[in-house]
Every structure is written in C-alpha cells, then in structure tokens.
N, C-alpha and C positions, 0 to 999 in steps of 0.2 A: 504494500500500500504506500502510495506517495504522500509525503507530508505537504500540506498546503499552507500558504502564508496568506494573511489577510492583506490585500492591497487596497489602498485608498487613493482615489483620484484627487489630484491637487494641481495647482497652477503656480508657476513662478514667472517673474519678469526678469529676463536676462538682457544684458547689453547685446546688441545685434552681432557684434564681432565675436563675443564670447560664445553665443549660440552657434554661430557659423563654425567656429573651431570645434565645439563639442560635437556637432553633427559630422564634421569631417573625421574626427577621431573615432566616433562610433562606427561610421561606415568602413573605415580602415580595419577595424576589429571584427567587422561582420556582425555588428550588434545594432539593435534599435537604439535610438537616442535614450529612451527610458532605461533600457538595460545597461547601457554604458554609464549613465549618470549614477544609477543605483550601485553599480559595481565600483565606481570611483569612490562614492561615499562610504560604502561598507567595507570593501576589500582593499582598496588602494590608499586608504587613509593611513598616515604614518602611525606606528605603534605608540609613539610618545604623545600623540594628540589625544587629549582627554575631552570627550564630549561632555558639555555641562549637564549636570543632573541636579535638579532641585529636590532636596529631601526635607520634608516637613517634620518637625519634632513630633514624636508620637505621644509625648507627655503633656500636651496642651489639653486641658480639661474642657469639656463642653461649656462649663460655667465661665471659664476664662474667655473662650471664644465668643460667648454671648455678650459678655461685658465689653469686650474690645470693639464690637461692631459700632458702638456709639462714641468711641474715642476719636477725636477730631484734630489732634495736634499734627498729624501728617498731612501734607498737601496731596492733592490728587496726582500731581507729577511725581512725588516721592513714592506713592503707592504704585504708580504705573511702572516705575523703574525697578522696584523691588518686589519680585513675585512672592517672597515669603511674607512681607508686610501685607500685600494685597490679599493673600490667603488668610492671614490671621484676622485682618480687619474686614474681610468679606466684601471688598470693593471690586 
C-alpha cells in the first residue's frame, strides 16, 4: 500500500525572473514546477537551516488565557509581529 500525503493548493507571487529560472531548472530535471519547488524546499535545503517553529507553552492555564484577552498594553502591531503574544492575547 502506498503512503499518501495531504497536498494543499496555494499560490505564491514570485519575481518574473525568478519564476523563469525555476521553470527552466524544473524542466532540466524533468520535473513539474510544483515538484521541483517542493523538492528544493524539502530535500535541497541545507542541513544547518532550521525552519522556524512556534511552540506555545503548555502550562498556560485556561484562566490565564481568559484574563489576558482583555489586556491592552500591547499594540496591534506588536501582536501582529509576535505570534506567541497574539496567541496568548487571542488577537
């Protein structure tokens, strides 16, 4: 039985020259553009590159989460820039 992966359709905006180069490289490898980009992102990424992962603390109680929803000393810009704050403050 073959393992399946869940694929999600998405869209990106690339510089026209970059897209042209990606298409040429995909064609040279005999791959679709999608397969080539996926391959580059997954397999050709240097081992020392660490993809960012946001980990939220498990020890935030529901009560603390509820209290912080009304806390307003952070600006919307600060919350937009910090995923952890946005998560905690529910914005």
